[in-house]
N, C-alpha and C positions, 0 to 999 in steps of 0.2 A: 625092176618095176618099185621095188622099194626105195631105190636111190631116187627116182623121179618123183615118187611122193615126198620123200624128204625135201628135196630141191622146191617144190610147189608150196610146201608149208613155210619153209623157212626163208624163201627168196623174196625181196620186195619187187623184183623184175627178173624175168625171164626172156632172153632173146635166142630165137632160133636161128643158127647160121647154116646156110648152105655151101658146102666146101667140096670141091672136085678137083683133084690134081693139086692140092696143097701138099707141098713137099714135107719130109719129116723135119727138116731144118726149119721150115718156116712155121709148122706147127709147134716145134719145141719154142721157138723164140715168142711165139704168139703165148703159148702156156706159161711160160715164164714171166711175161710183160703182166699178164691178167692176174697171176698168183700174187704178184708185189702188190696189187692193188685189192686184194682180197676178193678177186672175182673168180667163180669157179668155170671150169670147161670140161665137157664130157661128151663123146659121141656115144650117142644112145640109139637104139633101134627105134624106128618110127612106131612099131605097134607098140613098143615098152612106152614111149613119149605118150601116145595117144592114151592107153589104159591108165597110165600114172595121172595124166592131168584131167582125165573124165572124173576121177574120184574127188580132184580139188575142187571141183564145180565153180569153176571160172565163169563168167559172164560173157555170152556172145558165141560166135561160132570160131573155133580153132581154124587157123589159116591152114591152107593145103601145103603139106610138106611134101616137096620133091627132091629127089635126089638124095646126097649124104647130108644127113644134119647133125650137128652138136648144139648142145646146150650151153648158153653162157648165162650166169646168174650171179647175184650179190644181193646184199642186204641194203645197198644204196639204191634208190629208185634210177637215177640215170647213168650209174657208174658202168654197170654191164654193156648198155647201149654204147656209151661215148667210148669206152675203152675197146669194144670190137670194131666200131666206126674206123679207128686208127689202123686198124689191119684190113678192112675192107678197103681202104683206100690204098693201102700199100700193097696188097694181094688181090686186087681187083678182080684179076682174071680166073681166080682160084677160090675167092671167099665173097659171099654176099649175104644181106640180110634176108630172112625168110618168114619173118614176123616175130611175135612174142606175146607175153603177158605183161601188161603194166596196169597197175593201179587196180588189180583184180579182175581185168578184162582182157579178152585175146584181142591181139591187133595186129594188122596187115604189115606187110614189109615196108609199105610207103610211111604207116605212122611210126614204127619203130626207128625209120630212118631219121624222121622229124625230131624224135625225142633224143636221139644221138646228137643231133644238133645244138640242142639246148645247152648253153655255156655253164659252166661250173658256178657255184655260189659265189667264189672269191670274183670271179668275172662279173656277174651280175652286180655284186656289190659295188665293183669298182665303176660299172657303167651308171649306175643309179648316181654315186656321189659325183661323177663327171656332169651327169644330168643336173643335177641340183647346181653345181658351182658354175655351170655354163652361164645363166643369165647374170651371176653375180661378178664373173670375170668380164664380160661385155659391159656391164654397167661401170666397172672399176675403169676400163679403158675410155669409155666415154668420159666419166669425170676427170681422167688424168689429161685428156685432149683439151676438154674445154679450160681446164686449169693452165694448161699451156699457152692457147689463146688469149686469155684473161692476162697472162703474164707480158705476152707479147703485145698486146693492144692496149 
């Protein structure tokens, strides 16, 4: 329970992962990948999860945790959900989102899956730059075409 309390205190986001039939090789591959991104992964008894998270006093109601549950957490708000999403796609029949804690509130599996779909900051910056440049590029193309027409006519 002390481990869950520590996770609840230090993590920006906690994802509850439902795993069933995950092989040792698959779990090892996932743990290694998560560790390289400074994301924690631990299998914890549901009773300990409930007690540890009750003390954290997150807003809302905790999602129903069924089956075997692992905690995935990190200091980056989007990192744990996005990193786990890679393995949910890869090991879909053995691994699924079960909910989590985001922004100090409990969220369901649909919300955590939506959070996982948010692109990273670098991608968002690139999309923003492209959005800003798009009208300028079209304007430059129009000017270029007009200049060609004027030169021909």
